[in-house]
N, CA, C and O atoms as a Tripos MOL2 file, in Angstrom:
@<TRIPOS>MOLECULE
protein
  312   311    78     0     0
PROTEIN
NO_CHARGES

@<TRIPOS>ATOM
      1 N           0.8150   -1.1960    0.0000 N.3       1 MET1
      2 CA          0.0000    0.0000    0.0000 C.3       1 MET1
      3 C           0.8620    1.2640    0.0000 C.2       1 MET1
      4 O           0.4010    2.3380   -0.3870 O.2       1 MET1
      5 N           2.1000    1.1280    0.4330 N.am      2 GLU2
      6 CA          2.9720    2.2990    0.4620 C.3       2 GLU2
      7 C           3.3230    2.7720   -0.9420 C.2       2 GLU2
      8 O           3.6780    3.9340   -1.1380 O.2       2 GLU2
      9 N           3.2250    1.8730   -1.9200 N.am      3 VAL3
     10 CA          3.5480    2.2350   -3.2930 C.3       3 VAL3
     11 C           2.5150    3.2150   -3.8710 C.2       3 VAL3
     12 O           2.8180    3.9520   -4.8090 O.2       3 VAL3
     13 N           1.3120    3.2210   -3.3190 N.am      4 LEU4
     14 CA          0.2820    4.1490   -3.7830 C.3       4 LEU4
     15 C           0.6640    5.6070   -3.5310 C.2       4 LEU4
     16 O           0.1980    6.5040   -4.2340 O.2       4 LEU4
     17 N           1.4910    5.8360   -2.5540 N.am      5 VAL5
     18 CA          1.9640    7.1950   -2.2710 C.3       5 VAL5
     19 C           2.7390    7.7350   -3.4730 C.2       5 VAL5
     20 O           2.7380    8.9390   -3.7270 O.2       5 VAL5
     21 N           3.3990    6.8400   -4.2100 N.am      6 TYR6
     22 CA          4.1580    7.2480   -5.3890 C.3       6 TYR6
     23 C           3.3270    7.1560   -6.6700 C.2       6 TYR6
     24 O           3.4610    7.9990   -7.5560 O.2       6 TYR6
     25 N           2.4720    6.1390   -6.7710 N.am      7 LEU7
     26 CA          1.7340    5.9120   -8.0050 C.3       7 LEU7
     27 C           0.6350    6.9540   -8.2460 C.2       7 LEU7
     28 O           0.4270    7.3620   -9.3880 O.2       7 LEU7
     29 N          -0.0570    7.3840   -7.2200 N.am      8 ILE8
     30 CA         -1.1370    8.3550   -7.4010 C.3       8 ILE8
     31 C          -0.5990    9.7010   -7.8970 C.2       8 ILE8
     32 O          -1.1630   10.2460   -8.8470 O.2       8 ILE8
     33 N           0.4480   10.2600   -7.3130 N.am      9 PRO9
     34 CA          0.9690   11.5120   -7.8740 C.3       9 PRO9
     35 C           1.5270   11.3560   -9.2900 C.2       9 PRO9
     36 O           1.4020   12.2680  -10.1070 O.2       9 PRO9
     37 N           2.1310   10.2260   -9.5810 N.am     10 VAL10
     38 CA          2.6440   10.0000  -10.9340 C.3      10 VAL10
     39 C           1.4840    9.9390  -11.9300 C.2      10 VAL10
     40 O           1.5680   10.5080  -13.0180 O.2      10 VAL10
     41 N           0.4030    9.2510  -11.5580 N.am     11 ALA11
     42 CA         -0.7620    9.1620  -12.4320 C.3      11 ALA11
     43 C          -1.4000   10.5390  -12.6330 C.2      11 ALA11
     44 O          -1.7980   10.8790  -13.7470 O.2      11 ALA11
     45 N          -1.4990   11.3250  -11.5710 N.am     12 LEU12
     46 CA         -2.0570   12.6700  -11.6920 C.3      12 LEU12
     47 C          -1.1660   13.5570  -12.5640 C.2      12 LEU12
     48 O          -1.6640   14.3360  -13.3770 O.2      12 LEU12
     49 N           0.1220   13.4380  -12.3970 N.am     13 LEU13
     50 CA          1.0610   14.2170  -13.2010 C.3      13 LEU13
     51 C           0.9670   13.8360  -14.6850 C.2      13 LEU13
     52 O           1.0150   14.7070  -15.5540 O.2      13 LEU13
     53 N           0.8350   12.5580  -14.9660 N.am     14 MET14
     54 CA          0.6830   12.1120  -16.3510 C.3      14 MET14
     55 C          -0.6240   12.6070  -16.9570 C.2      14 MET14
     56 O          -0.6660   12.9750  -18.1300 O.2      14 MET14
     57 N          -1.6870   12.6180  -16.1660 N.am     15 GLY15
     58 CA         -2.9650   13.1330  -16.6450 C.3      15 GLY15
     59 C          -2.9020   14.6170  -16.9600 C.2      15 GLY15
     60 O          -3.4300   15.0680  -17.9770 O.2      15 GLY15
     61 N          -2.2530   15.3740  -16.0830 N.am     16 VAL16
     62 CA         -2.0970   16.8130  -16.3210 C.3      16 VAL16
     63 C          -1.2350   17.0410  -17.5590 C.2      16 VAL16
     64 O          -1.5280   17.9310  -18.3570 O.2      16 VAL16
     65 N          -0.1810   16.2540  -17.7300 N.am     17 ALA17
     66 CA          0.6770   16.3900  -18.9150 C.3      17 ALA17
     67 C          -0.1110   16.0820  -20.1930 C.2      17 ALA17
     68 O           0.0850   16.7400  -21.2150 O.2      17 ALA17
     69 N          -0.9900   15.0960  -20.1380 N.am     18 GLY18
     70 CA         -1.8340   14.7770  -21.2900 C.3      18 GLY18
     71 C          -2.7930   15.9060  -21.6250 C.2      18 GLY18
     72 O          -2.9940   16.2270  -22.7960 O.2      18 GLY18
     73 N          -3.3820   16.5090  -20.6060 N.am     19 LEU19
     74 CA         -4.2800   17.6410  -20.8280 C.3      19 LEU19
     75 C          -3.5380   18.8390  -21.3990 C.2      19 LEU19
     76 O          -4.0420   19.5140  -22.2970 O.2      19 LEU19
     77 N          -2.3500   19.1050  -20.8870 N.am     20 VAL20
     78 CA         -1.5480   20.2100  -21.4030 C.3      20 VAL20
     79 C          -1.2070   19.9580  -22.8750 C.2      20 VAL20
     80 O          -1.2990   20.8720  -23.6940 O.2      20 VAL20
     81 N          -0.8190   18.7450  -23.2120 N.am     21 ALA21
     82 CA         -0.4900   18.4110  -24.6000 C.3      21 ALA21
     83 C          -1.7220   18.5530  -25.4980 C.2      21 ALA21
     84 O          -1.6120   19.0400  -26.6230 O.2      21 ALA21
     85 N          -2.8860   18.1340  -25.0130 N.am     22 PHE22
     86 CA         -4.1160   18.2580  -25.7930 C.3      22 PHE22
     87 C          -4.4630   19.7130  -26.0420 C.2      22 PHE22
     88 O          -4.7820   20.0790  -27.1740 O.2      22 PHE22
     89 N          -4.4100   20.5500  -25.0220 N.am     23 PHE23
     90 CA         -4.7540   21.9580  -25.1970 C.3      23 PHE23
     91 C          -3.7130   22.6750  -26.0570 C.2      23 PHE23
     92 O          -4.0590   23.5940  -26.8000 O.2      23 PHE23
     93 N          -2.4420   22.2690  -25.9680 N.am     24 TRP24
     94 CA         -1.4320   22.8400  -26.8570 C.3      24 TRP24
     95 C          -1.7500   22.5060  -28.3110 C.2      24 TRP24
     96 O          -1.6810   23.3760  -29.1790 O.2      24 TRP24
     97 N          -2.1030   21.2340  -28.5800 N.am     25 ALA25
     98 CA         -2.4320   20.8210  -29.9420 C.3      25 ALA25
     99 C          -3.6730   21.5500  -30.4430 C.2      25 ALA25
    100 O          -3.7510   21.9120  -31.6170 O.2      25 ALA25
    101 N          -4.6300   21.7640  -29.5690 N.am     26 LEU26
    102 CA         -5.8410   22.4900  -29.9410 C.3      26 LEU26
    103 C          -5.5100   23.9370  -30.2840 C.2      26 LEU26
    104 O          -6.0360   24.4830  -31.2540 O.2      26 LEU26
    105 N          -4.6500   24.5530  -29.4990 N.am     27 LYS27
    106 CA         -4.2960   25.9570  -29.6950 C.3      27 LYS27
    107 C          -3.4790   26.1700  -30.9720 C.2      27 LYS27
    108 O          -3.6460   27.1910  -31.6380 O.2      27 LYS27
    109 N          -2.6030   25.2310  -31.3240 N.am     28 THR28
    110 CA         -1.7430   25.3910  -32.4910 C.3      28 THR28
    111 C          -2.3910   24.9150  -33.7810 C.2      28 THR28
    112 O          -1.7460   24.9380  -34.8290 O.2      28 THR28
    113 N          -3.6440   24.4840  -33.7380 N.am     29 GLY29
    114 CA         -4.3580   24.1360  -34.9590 C.3      29 GLY29
    115 C          -4.1040   22.7460  -35.4930 C.2      29 GLY29
    116 O          -4.2580   22.5150  -36.6920 O.2      29 GLY29
    117 N          -3.7230   21.8240  -34.6500 N.am     30 GLN30
    118 CA         -3.4460   20.4630  -35.1000 C.3      30 GLN30
    119 C          -4.7020   19.7280  -35.5610 C.2      30 GLN30
    120 O          -4.6000   18.7440  -36.2930 O.2      30 GLN30
    121 N          -5.8540   20.1740  -35.1590 N.am     31 PHE31
    122 CA         -7.1000   19.4850  -35.4910 C.3      31 PHE31
    123 C          -7.9290   20.2710  -36.4940 C.2      31 PHE31
    124 O          -9.1280   20.0220  -36.6130 O.2      31 PHE31
    125 N          -7.3300   21.2160  -37.2210 N.am     32 GLU32
    126 CA         -8.0730   22.0620  -38.1460 C.3      32 GLU32
    127 C          -8.4990   21.3080  -39.3990 C.2      32 GLU32
    128 O          -9.6480   21.4280  -39.8220 O.2      32 GLU32
    129 N          -7.6000   20.5320  -40.0040 N.am     33 ASP33
    130 CA         -7.8810   19.8670  -41.2780 C.3      33 ASP33
    131 C          -7.8010   18.3560  -41.0970 C.2      33 ASP33
    132 O          -6.7900   17.7350  -41.4230 O.2      33 ASP33
    133 N          -8.8590   17.7820  -40.5810 N.am     34 LEU34
    134 CA         -8.8440   16.3450  -40.2960 C.3      34 LEU34
    135 C          -8.9650   15.5050  -41.5600 C.2      34 LEU34
    136 O          -8.4400   14.3920  -41.6010 O.2      34 LEU34
    137 N          -9.6420   16.0040  -42.5940 N.am     35 ASP35
    138 CA         -9.8460   15.2250  -43.8080 C.3      35 ASP35
    139 C          -8.7470   15.4470  -44.8440 C.2      35 ASP35
    140 O          -8.6200   14.6650  -45.7860 O.2      35 ASP35
    141 N          -7.9620   16.4920  -44.6810 N.am     36 GLY36
    142 CA         -6.9560   16.8250  -45.6840 C.3      36 GLY36
    143 C          -5.9090   15.7460  -45.8760 C.2      36 GLY36
    144 O          -5.5820   15.4110  -47.0150 O.2      36 GLY36
    145 N          -5.3820   15.2020  -44.8150 N.am     37 ALA37
    146 CA         -4.3470   14.1730  -44.9430 C.3      37 ALA37
    147 C          -4.9040   12.9120  -45.5970 C.2      37 ALA37
    148 O          -4.2200   12.2630  -46.3880 O.2      37 ALA37
    149 N          -6.1300   12.5730  -45.2690 N.am     38 GLY38
    150 CA         -6.7510   11.4030  -45.8800 C.3      38 GLY38
    151 C          -7.0010   11.5910  -47.3660 C.2      38 GLY38
    152 O          -6.9320   10.6290  -48.1300 O.2      38 GLY38
    153 N          -7.2870   12.8050  -47.7810 N.am     39 MET39
    154 CA         -7.5280   13.0660  -49.1990 C.3      39 MET39
    155 C          -6.2150   13.2230  -49.9700 C.2      39 MET39
    156 O          -6.1420   12.8440  -51.1390 O.2      39 MET39
    157 N          -5.1790   13.7750  -49.3350 N.am     40 ARG40
    158 CA         -3.8990   13.9640  -50.0330 C.3      40 ARG40
    159 C          -3.2570   12.6310  -50.3900 C.2      40 ARG40
    160 O          -2.5230   12.5530  -51.3760 O.2      40 ARG40
    161 N          -3.5060   11.5990  -49.6300 N.am     41 ILE41
    162 CA         -2.9030   10.3000  -49.9280 C.3      41 ILE41
    163 C          -3.4900    9.7120  -51.2060 C.2      41 ILE41
    164 O          -2.8640    8.8650  -51.8430 O.2      41 ILE41
    165 N          -4.6840   10.1560  -51.5830 N.am     42 LEU42
    166 CA         -5.3380    9.6250  -52.7750 C.3      42 LEU42
    167 C          -4.9200   10.3410  -54.0530 C.2      42 LEU42
    168 O          -5.2000    9.8450  -55.1440 O.2      42 LEU42
    169 N          -4.2610   11.4860  -53.9510 N.am     43 ILE43
    170 CA         -3.8710   12.2610  -55.1210 C.3      43 ILE43
    171 C          -2.5950   11.6650  -55.7010 C.2      43 ILE43
    172 O          -1.6050   11.4810  -54.9920 O.2      43 ILE43
    173 N          -2.6280   11.3670  -56.9890 N.am     44 ASP44
    174 CA         -1.4440   10.8590  -57.6780 C.3      44 ASP44
    175 C          -0.5640   12.0350  -58.0440 C.2      44 ASP44
    176 O          -1.0180   12.9520  -58.7290 O.2      44 ASP44
    177 N           0.6910   12.0310  -57.6040 N.am     45 ASP45
    178 CA          1.5920   13.1660  -57.8160 C.3      45 ASP45
    179 C           1.8140   13.4560  -59.2920 C.2      45 ASP45
    180 O           1.8440   14.6240  -59.6790 O.2      45 ASP45
    181 N           1.9700   12.4360  -60.1300 N.am     46 GLU46
    182 CA          2.2170   12.6650  -61.5480 C.3      46 GLU46
    183 C           1.0250   13.3330  -62.2070 C.2      46 GLU46
    184 O           1.1950   14.2510  -63.0090 O.2      46 GLU46
    185 N          -0.1830   12.8840  -61.8790 N.am     47 ASP47
    186 CA         -1.3670   13.4980  -62.4610 C.3      47 ASP47
    187 C          -1.5690   14.9070  -61.9330 C.2      47 ASP47
    188 O          -2.0200   15.7840  -62.6700 O.2      47 ASP47
    189 N          -1.2440   15.1340  -60.6800 N.am     48 ALA48
    190 CA         -1.4290   16.4600  -60.0920 C.3      48 ALA48
    191 C          -0.4850   17.4760  -60.7150 C.2      48 ALA48
    192 O          -0.8320   18.6520  -60.8190 O.2      48 ALA48
    193 N           0.7040   17.0460  -61.1320 N.am     49 LEU49
    194 CA          1.6720   17.9520  -61.7270 C.3      49 LEU49
    195 C           1.4950   18.0900  -63.2310 C.2      49 LEU49
    196 O           2.1740   18.8990  -63.8630 O.2      49 LEU49
    197 N           0.5970   17.3150  -63.8040 N.am     50 GLY50
    198 CA          0.3750   17.3910  -65.2380 C.3      50 GLY50
    199 C           1.3940   16.6160  -66.0530 C.2      50 GLY50
    200 O           1.4990   16.8270  -67.2610 O.2      50 GLY50
    201 N           2.1390   15.7370  -65.4300 N.am     51 ALA51
    202 CA          3.1530   14.9620  -66.1480 C.3      51 ALA51
    203 C           2.4890   13.8400  -66.9250 C.2      51 ALA51
    204 O           1.5510   13.2010  -66.4470 O.2      51 ALA51
    205 N           2.9860   13.6140  -68.1140 N.am     52 ASP52
    206 CA          2.4870   12.5340  -68.9580 C.3      52 ASP52
    207 C           3.4500   11.3620  -68.8240 C.2      52 ASP52
    208 O           4.6070   11.4870  -69.2260 O.2      52 ASP52
    209 N           3.0200   10.2260  -68.2730 N.am     53 PRO53
    210 CA          3.9450    9.1030  -68.0650 C.3      53 PRO53
    211 C           4.5320    8.5760  -69.3630 C.2      53 PRO53
    212 O           5.5930    7.9530  -69.3320 O.2      53 PRO53
    213 N           3.8810    8.8010  -70.5150 N.am     54 LYS54
    214 CA          4.4260    8.3290  -71.7860 C.3      54 LYS54
    215 C           5.6890    9.0990  -72.1690 C.2      54 LYS54
    216 O           6.5460    8.5640  -72.8720 O.2      54 LYS54
    217 N           5.8140   10.3330  -71.7200 N.am     55 ASN55
    218 CA          6.9490   11.1670  -72.1020 C.3      55 ASN55
    219 C           8.0770   11.1420  -71.0840 C.2      55 ASN55
    220 O           8.9700   11.9860  -71.1460 O.2      55 ASN55
    221 N           8.0620   10.2150  -70.1650 N.am     56 GLN56
    222 CA          9.1200   10.1360  -69.1720 C.3      56 GLN56
    223 C          10.2620    9.2830  -69.7050 C.2      56 GLN56
    224 O          10.0150    8.2440  -70.3170 O.2      56 GLN56
    225 N          11.5120    9.6990  -69.4870 N.am     57 PRO57
    226 CA         12.6380    8.8730  -69.9300 C.3      57 PRO57
    227 C          12.7350    7.5890  -69.1100 C.2      57 PRO57
    228 O          12.1160    7.4610  -68.0530 O.2      57 PRO57
    229 N          13.5170    6.6520  -69.6130 N.am     58 ASP58
    230 CA         13.6980    5.4130  -68.8620 C.3      58 ASP58
    231 C          14.5690    5.6790  -67.6370 C.2      58 ASP58
    232 O          14.9540    6.8220  -67.3890 O.2      58 ASP58
    233 N          14.8760    4.6510  -66.8830 N.am     59 PHE59
    234 CA         15.5980    4.8170  -65.6350 C.3      59 PHE59
    235 C          17.0260    5.3120  -65.8350 C.2      59 PHE59
    236 O          17.6080    5.8850  -64.9130 O.2      59 PHE59
    237 N          17.6060    5.1040  -67.0180 N.am     60 ASP60
    238 CA         18.9590    5.5780  -67.2950 C.3      60 ASP60
    239 C          18.9730    7.0420  -67.7040 C.2      60 ASP60
    240 O          20.0470    7.6300  -67.8260 O.2      60 ASP60
    241 N          17.8070    7.6460  -67.9200 N.am     61 GLY61
    242 CA         17.7280    9.0290  -68.3470 C.3      61 GLY61
    243 C          17.8260    9.1850  -69.8520 C.2      61 GLY61
    244 O          17.9140   10.3070  -70.3510 O.2      61 GLY61
    245 N          17.8140    8.0800  -70.5840 N.am     62 ASN62
    246 CA         17.9340    8.1150  -72.0340 C.3      62 ASN62
    247 C          16.5410    8.0200  -72.6530 C.2      62 ASN62
    248 O          15.9260    6.9560  -72.5940 O.2      62 ASN62
    249 N          16.0220    9.1020  -73.2480 N.am     63 PRO63
    250 CA         14.6690    9.0390  -73.7890 C.3      63 PRO63
    251 C          14.5750    8.1790  -75.0420 C.2      63 PRO63
    252 O          13.4790    7.7480  -75.3990 O.2      63 PRO63
    253 N          15.7050    7.9110  -75.7290 N.am     64 GLU64
    254 CA         15.6460    7.1200  -76.9410 C.3      64 GLU64
    255 C          15.3840    5.6480  -76.6630 C.2      64 GLU64
    256 O          14.9200    4.9290  -77.5490 O.2      64 GLU64
    257 N          15.6710    5.1850  -75.4500 N.am     65 LYS65
    258 CA         15.4160    3.7920  -75.0930 C.3      65 LYS65
    259 C          13.9550    3.5440  -74.7450 C.2      65 LYS65
    260 O          13.4990    2.4010  -74.7170 O.2      65 LYS65
    261 N          13.2260    4.6190  -74.4830 N.am     66 ASN66
    262 CA         11.8360    4.4820  -74.0930 C.3      66 ASN66
    263 C          10.9920    4.3330  -75.3550 C.2      66 ASN66
    264 O          10.8810    5.2890  -76.1220 O.2      66 ASN66
    265 N          10.3930    3.1670  -75.5960 N.am     67 PRO67
    266 CA          9.6380    2.9810  -76.8400 C.3      67 PRO67
    267 C           8.3780    3.8310  -76.9090 C.2      67 PRO67
    268 O           7.8370    4.0230  -77.9980 O.2      67 PRO67
    269 N           7.9020    4.3350  -75.8070 N.am     68 LYS68
    270 CA          6.6810    5.1290  -75.8020 C.3      68 LYS68
    271 C           6.9400    6.5840  -76.1860 C.2      68 LYS68
    272 O           5.9950    7.3330  -76.4300 O.2      68 LYS68
    273 N           8.1920    6.9870  -76.2410 N.am     69 GLN69
    274 CA          8.5170    8.3900  -76.4420 C.3      69 GLN69
    275 C           9.2500    8.5750  -77.7640 C.2      69 GLN69
    276 O          10.1380    7.7970  -78.1120 O.2      69 GLN69
    277 N           8.8670    9.6110  -78.4870 N.am     70 THR70
    278 CA          9.5820    9.9520  -79.6980 C.3      70 THR70
    279 C          10.3730   11.2240  -79.4460 C.2      70 THR70
    280 O           9.9410   12.0900  -78.6860 O.2      70 THR70
    281 N          11.5420   11.3360  -80.0880 N.am     71 VAL71
    282 CA         12.4340   12.4660  -79.8620 C.3      71 VAL71
    283 C          12.7510   13.0980  -81.2100 C.2      71 VAL71
    284 O          13.0710   12.3930  -82.1670 O.2      71 VAL71
    285 N          12.6630   14.4290  -81.2920 N.am     72 ASP72
    286 CA         13.0350   15.1140  -82.5260 C.3      72 ASP72
    287 C          14.5540   15.2830  -82.5710 C.2      72 ASP72
    288 O          15.2160   14.9630  -81.5850 O.2      72 ASP72
    289 N          15.1420   15.7780  -83.6820 N.am     73 PRO73
    290 CA         16.6070   15.8690  -83.8020 C.3      73 PRO73
    291 C          17.2800   16.7430  -82.7460 C.2      73 PRO73
    292 O          18.4500   16.5250  -82.4310 O.2      73 PRO73
    293 N          16.5750   17.7220  -82.1960 N.am     74 GLU74
    294 CA         17.1820   18.5670  -81.1600 C.3      74 GLU74
    295 C          17.2030   17.8740  -79.7980 C.2      74 GLU74
    296 O          17.7900   18.4010  -78.8530 O.2      74 GLU74
    297 N          16.5840   16.7180  -79.6810 N.am     75 GLY75
    298 CA         16.5600   15.9860  -78.4150 C.3      75 GLY75
    299 C          15.3540   16.2990  -77.5550 C.2      75 GLY75
    300 O          15.2430   15.8110  -76.4300 O.2      75 GLY75
    301 N          14.4480   17.1120  -78.0800 N.am     76 GLU76
    302 CA         13.2400   17.4610  -77.3300 C.3      76 GLU76
    303 C          12.1650   16.4090  -77.5680 C.2      76 GLU76
    304 O          11.9950   15.9610  -78.7010 O.2      76 GLU76
    305 N          11.4350   16.0040  -76.5320 N.am     77 PRO77
    306 CA         10.3470   15.0430  -76.7370 C.3      77 PRO77
    307 C           9.2240   15.6620  -77.5490 C.2      77 PRO77
    308 O           8.9100   16.8430  -77.4040 O.2      77 PRO77
    309 N           8.6250   14.8490  -78.4050 N.am     78 LYS78
    310 CA          7.4810   15.3200  -79.2120 C.3      78 LYS78
    311 C           6.1980   15.1830  -78.4580 C.2      78 LYS78
    312 O           5.1370   15.5290  -78.9770 O.2      78 LYS78
@<TRIPOS>BOND
     1     1     2 1
     2     2     3 1
     3     3     4 2
     4     3     5 am
     5     5     6 1
     6     6     7 1
     7     7     8 2
     8     7     9 am
     9     9    10 1
    10    10    11 1
    11    11    12 2
    12    11    13 am
    13    13    14 1
    14    14    15 1
    15    15    16 2
    16    15    17 am
    17    17    18 1
    18    18    19 1
    19    19    20 2
    20    19    21 am
    21    21    22 1
    22    22    23 1
    23    23    24 2
    24    23    25 am
    25    25    26 1
    26    26    27 1
    27    27    28 2
    28    27    29 am
    29    29    30 1
    30    30    31 1
    31    31    32 2
    32    31    33 am
    33    33    34 1
    34    34    35 1
    35    35    36 2
    36    35    37 am
    37    37    38 1
    38    38    39 1
    39    39    40 2
    40    39    41 am
    41    41    42 1
    42    42    43 1
    43    43    44 2
    44    43    45 am
    45    45    46 1
    46    46    47 1
    47    47    48 2
    48    47    49 am
    49    49    50 1
    50    50    51 1
    51    51    52 2
    52    51    53 am
    53    53    54 1
    54    54    55 1
    55    55    56 2
    56    55    57 am
    57    57    58 1
    58    58    59 1
    59    59    60 2
    60    59    61 am
    61    61    62 1
    62    62    63 1
    63    63    64 2
    64    63    65 am
    65    65    66 1
    66    66    67 1
    67    67    68 2
    68    67    69 am
    69    69    70 1
    70    70    71 1
    71    71    72 2
    72    71    73 am
    73    73    74 1
    74    74    75 1
    75    75    76 2
    76    75    77 am
    77    77    78 1
    78    78    79 1
    79    79    80 2
    80    79    81 am
    81    81    82 1
    82    82    83 1
    83    83    84 2
    84    83    85 am
    85    85    86 1
    86    86    87 1
    87    87    88 2
    88    87    89 am
    89    89    90 1
    90    90    91 1
    91    91    92 2
    92    91    93 am
    93    93    94 1
    94    94    95 1
    95    95    96 2
    96    95    97 am
    97    97    98 1
    98    98    99 1
    99    99   100 2
   100    99   101 am
   101   101   102 1
   102   102   103 1
   103   103   104 2
   104   103   105 am
   105   105   106 1
   106   106   107 1
   107   107   108 2
   108   107   109 am
   109   109   110 1
   110   110   111 1
   111   111   112 2
   112   111   113 am
   113   113   114 1
   114   114   115 1
   115   115   116 2
   116   115   117 am
   117   117   118 1
   118   118   119 1
   119   119   120 2
   120   119   121 am
   121   121   122 1
   122   122   123 1
   123   123   124 2
   124   123   125 am
   125   125   126 1
   126   126   127 1
   127   127   128 2
   128   127   129 am
   129   129   130 1
   130   130   131 1
   131   131   132 2
   132   131   133 am
   133   133   134 1
   134   134   135 1
   135   135   136 2
   136   135   137 am
   137   137   138 1
   138   138   139 1
   139   139   140 2
   140   139   141 am
   141   141   142 1
   142   142   143 1
   143   143   144 2
   144   143   145 am
   145   145   146 1
   146   146   147 1
   147   147   148 2
   148   147   149 am
   149   149   150 1
   150   150   151 1
   151   151   152 2
   152   151   153 am
   153   153   154 1
   154   154   155 1
   155   155   156 2
   156   155   157 am
   157   157   158 1
   158   158   159 1
   159   159   160 2
   160   159   161 am
   161   161   162 1
   162   162   163 1
   163   163   164 2
   164   163   165 am
   165   165   166 1
   166   166   167 1
   167   167   168 2
   168   167   169 am
   169   169   170 1
   170   170   171 1
   171   171   172 2
   172   171   173 am
   173   173   174 1
   174   174   175 1
   175   175   176 2
   176   175   177 am
   177   177   178 1
   178   178   179 1
   179   179   180 2
   180   179   181 am
   181   181   182 1
   182   182   183 1
   183   183   184 2
   184   183   185 am
   185   185   186 1
   186   186   187 1
   187   187   188 2
   188   187   189 am
   189   189   190 1
   190   190   191 1
   191   191   192 2
   192   191   193 am
   193   193   194 1
   194   194   195 1
   195   195   196 2
   196   195   197 am
   197   197   198 1
   198   198   199 1
   199   199   200 2
   200   199   201 am
   201   201   202 1
   202   202   203 1
   203   203   204 2
   204   203   205 am
   205   205   206 1
   206   206   207 1
   207   207   208 2
   208   207   209 am
   209   209   210 1
   210   210   211 1
   211   211   212 2
   212   211   213 am
   213   213   214 1
   214   214   215 1
   215   215   216 2
   216   215   217 am
   217   217   218 1
   218   218   219 1
   219   219   220 2
   220   219   221 am
   221   221   222 1
   222   222   223 1
   223   223   224 2
   224   223   225 am
   225   225   226 1
   226   226   227 1
   227   227   228 2
   228   227   229 am
   229   229   230 1
   230   230   231 1
   231   231   232 2
   232   231   233 am
   233   233   234 1
   234   234   235 1
   235   235   236 2
   236   235   237 am
   237   237   238 1
   238   238   239 1
   239   239   240 2
   240   239   241 am
   241   241   242 1
   242   242   243 1
   243   243   244 2
   244   243   245 am
   245   245   246 1
   246   246   247 1
   247   247   248 2
   248   247   249 am
   249   249   250 1
   250   250   251 1
   251   251   252 2
   252   251   253 am
   253   253   254 1
   254   254   255 1
   255   255   256 2
   256   255   257 am
   257   257   258 1
   258   258   259 1
   259   259   260 2
   260   259   261 am
   261   261   262 1
   262   262   263 1
   263   263   264 2
   264   263   265 am
   265   265   266 1
   266   266   267 1
   267   267   268 2
   268   267   269 am
   269   269   270 1
   270   270   271 1
   271   271   272 2
   272   271   273 am
   273   273   274 1
   274   274   275 1
   275   275   276 2
   276   275   277 am
   277   277   278 1
   278   278   279 1
   279   279   280 2
   280   279   281 am
   281   281   282 1
   282   282   283 1
   283   283   284 2
   284   283   285 am
   285   285   286 1
   286   286   287 1
   287   287   288 2
   288   287   289 am
   289   289   290 1
   290   290   291 1
   291   291   292 2
   292   291   293 am
   293   293   294 1
   294   294   295 1
   295   295   296 2
   296   295   297 am
   297   297   298 1
   298   298   299 1
   299   299   300 2
   300   299   301 am
   301   301   302 1
   302   302   303 1
   303   303   304 2
   304   303   305 am
   305   305   306 1
   306   306   307 1
   307   307   308 2
   308   307   309 am
   309   309   310 1
   310   310   311 1
   311   311   312 2
@<TRIPOS>SUBSTRUCTURE
     1 MET1         2 RESIDUE 1 A MET
     2 GLU2         6 RESIDUE 1 A GLU
     3 VAL3        10 RESIDUE 1 A VAL
     4 LEU4        14 RESIDUE 1 A LEU
     5 VAL5        18 RESIDUE 1 A VAL
     6 TYR6        22 RESIDUE 1 A TYR
     7 LEU7        26 RESIDUE 1 A LEU
     8 ILE8        30 RESIDUE 1 A ILE
     9 PRO9        34 RESIDUE 1 A PRO
    10 VAL10       38 RESIDUE 1 A VAL
    11 ALA11       42 RESIDUE 1 A ALA
    12 LEU12       46 RESIDUE 1 A LEU
    13 LEU13       50 RESIDUE 1 A LEU
    14 MET14       54 RESIDUE 1 A MET
    15 GLY15       58 RESIDUE 1 A GLY
    16 VAL16       62 RESIDUE 1 A VAL
    17 ALA17       66 RESIDUE 1 A ALA
    18 GLY18       70 RESIDUE 1 A GLY
    19 LEU19       74 RESIDUE 1 A LEU
    20 VAL20       78 RESIDUE 1 A VAL
    21 ALA21       82 RESIDUE 1 A ALA
    22 PHE22       86 RESIDUE 1 A PHE
    23 PHE23       90 RESIDUE 1 A PHE
    24 TRP24       94 RESIDUE 1 A TRP
    25 ALA25       98 RESIDUE 1 A ALA
    26 LEU26      102 RESIDUE 1 A LEU
    27 LYS27      106 RESIDUE 1 A LYS
    28 THR28      110 RESIDUE 1 A THR
    29 GLY29      114 RESIDUE 1 A GLY
    30 GLN30      118 RESIDUE 1 A GLN
    31 PHE31      122 RESIDUE 1 A PHE
    32 GLU32      126 RESIDUE 1 A GLU
    33 ASP33      130 RESIDUE 1 A ASP
    34 LEU34      134 RESIDUE 1 A LEU
    35 ASP35      138 RESIDUE 1 A ASP
    36 GLY36      142 RESIDUE 1 A GLY
    37 ALA37      146 RESIDUE 1 A ALA
    38 GLY38      150 RESIDUE 1 A GLY
    39 MET39      154 RESIDUE 1 A MET
    40 ARG40      158 RESIDUE 1 A ARG
    41 ILE41      162 RESIDUE 1 A ILE
    42 LEU42      166 RESIDUE 1 A LEU
    43 ILE43      170 RESIDUE 1 A ILE
    44 ASP44      174 RESIDUE 1 A ASP
    45 ASP45      178 RESIDUE 1 A ASP
    46 GLU46      182 RESIDUE 1 A GLU
    47 ASP47      186 RESIDUE 1 A ASP
    48 ALA48      190 RESIDUE 1 A ALA
    49 LEU49      194 RESIDUE 1 A LEU
    50 GLY50      198 RESIDUE 1 A GLY
    51 ALA51      202 RESIDUE 1 A ALA
    52 ASP52      206 RESIDUE 1 A ASP
    53 PRO53      210 RESIDUE 1 A PRO
    54 LYS54      214 RESIDUE 1 A LYS
    55 ASN55      218 RESIDUE 1 A ASN
    56 GLN56      222 RESIDUE 1 A GLN
    57 PRO57      226 RESIDUE 1 A PRO
    58 ASP58      230 RESIDUE 1 A ASP
    59 PHE59      234 RESIDUE 1 A PHE
    60 ASP60      238 RESIDUE 1 A ASP
    61 GLY61      242 RESIDUE 1 A GLY
    62 ASN62      246 RESIDUE 1 A ASN
    63 PRO63      250 RESIDUE 1 A PRO
    64 GLU64      254 RESIDUE 1 A GLU
    65 LYS65      258 RESIDUE 1 A LYS
    66 ASN66      262 RESIDUE 1 A ASN
    67 PRO67      266 RESIDUE 1 A PRO
    68 LYS68      270 RESIDUE 1 A LYS
    69 GLN69      274 RESIDUE 1 A GLN
    70 THR70      278 RESIDUE 1 A THR
    71 VAL71      282 RESIDUE 1 A VAL
    72 ASP72      286 RESIDUE 1 A ASP
    73 PRO73      290 RESIDUE 1 A PRO
    74 GLU74      294 RESIDUE 1 A GLU
    75 GLY75      298 RESIDUE 1 A GLY
    76 GLU76      302 RESIDUE 1 A GLU
    77 PRO77      306 RESIDUE 1 A PRO
    78 LYS78      310 RESIDUE 1 A LYS
């Protein structure tokens, strides 16, 4: 039973620390955009930037090896 002398203040201190952390998060706007993170995961980065996957070079950076891409004489993709 003597251990309760230590456990009760520790539990109260942890509870107060949790409340302080919650109110800090509330004050700094951590709960403002709850749906934004869930929706951002669904956005495809290539489509969002307007990139056309057919015009991307291969992994070596050589666009002539990519059969989906045509290159004019100046080296610019068509």
